[in-house]
C-alpha positions in Angstrom: 177.2 183.3 59.9 174.1 181.9 57.6 171.4 179.8 59.0 171.5 176.9 56.5 168.2 174.4 56.4 169.0 171.3 54.7 165.9 169.1 54.0 166.5 165.7 52.6 163.9 163.6 51.6 165.4 161.3 49.6 166.3 157.6 50.7 169.2 155.4 50.2 168.1 154.3 46.8 169.2 157.8 45.9 172.4 157.7 47.9 174.5 160.2 45.8 171.6 162.9 46.8 171.5 162.1 50.1 175.4 161.9 50.7 175.4 165.3 48.9 172.9 166.9 51.2 175.0 165.8 54.2 178.2 166.6 52.9 176.8 170.1 52.3 175.4 169.9 55.8 178.8 168.9 57.3 181.1 171.6 55.2 178.4 174.1 56.5 179.1 173.0 60.1 182.8 173.1 59.5 182.4 176.5 58.0 180.5 177.8 61.3 177.0 178.2 60.0 173.9 177.5 61.8 173.0 174.3 60.3 169.7 172.1 60.7 168.5 169.1 59.1 165.4 167.6 58.4 164.6 164.2 57.0 161.3 163.6 56.0 159.7 161.1 53.4 162.2 158.5 52.3 164.8 160.6 54.0 163.8 158.9 57.4 165.3 155.6 56.5 168.9 157.5 56.3 168.7 157.8 60.0 168.9 153.7 60.0 172.7 153.9 58.7 174.5 152.3 61.5 177.8 151.6 59.8 180.4 153.0 57.4 180.3 151.5 54.1 176.4 150.9 54.2 175.3 154.1 52.4 178.2 155.5 50.2 177.5 158.1 47.4 180.0 158.2 44.5 182.5 161.4 45.1 180.2 162.5 47.8 181.1 160.5 50.8 179.7 158.1 53.6 176.2 159.0 54.9 177.2 157.2 58.4 180.6 159.5 58.6 178.6 162.6 57.6 176.2 161.6 60.4 178.8 161.1 62.7 179.9 164.6 62.0 176.5 166.0 62.5 176.3 164.0 65.8 179.6 165.1 67.3 179.0 168.7 66.4 175.4 168.3 68.3 173.9 169.9 65.0 170.0 169.8 65.3 168.4 167.2 63.2 164.7 166.9 62.8 162.9 163.6 61.6 159.4 163.6 60.3 157.3 161.9 62.7 154.6 160.9 60.0 157.2 159.6 57.9 159.0 157.6 60.6 155.7 156.0 61.7 154.6 155.4 58.2 158.1 153.1 57.6 157.4 151.5 60.9 160.0 153.8 63.0 159.9 155.1 66.6 161.5 157.8 68.8 164.6 155.1 68.9 165.5 156.1 65.2 167.1 159.7 66.7 169.1 157.5 69.3 172.5 159.6 69.8 171.6 162.7 67.8 170.5 165.8 68.8 167.4 164.9 67.1 163.6 165.2 67.7 160.5 163.8 65.6 158.8 166.9 63.7 155.5 167.6 62.6 155.0 169.6 58.9 154.4 172.8 60.8 158.1 172.4 62.1 159.5 172.1 58.4 157.4 175.0 57.2 158.8 177.2 60.3 162.4 176.1 60.0 162.4 176.7 56.4 160.9 180.4 56.7 163.4 181.1 59.6 166.5 180.0 57.3 168.9 182.2 55.5 169.4 179.2 52.9 167.0 176.4 52.1 168.8 173.4 50.4 166.8 170.1 49.5 168.1 166.9 48.2 
């Protein structure tokens, strides 16, 4: 089992990148890897996806469905506090997920601790 760290900094305007990153995350979870996801920059907006069909990649799936898999598997999710605040979001963006707000030093520490780092 590998530690897989997935950093998503793209927002819904790059939905194919986002959904691909989340597809890799959910696939890694299903293969029993130790997965952590970190949303930063425009990527924090993806945490606001509340319904199926809202953000859908071409051939890479539905962002909401991927987020549901991460929620159901209690996958750790970190959301950049600075990015969230700059976009008008507060801690309520974390509701329903095994998630917490994080700082740049957390991003660095999680990256250094992982076996694999993938960025989308």
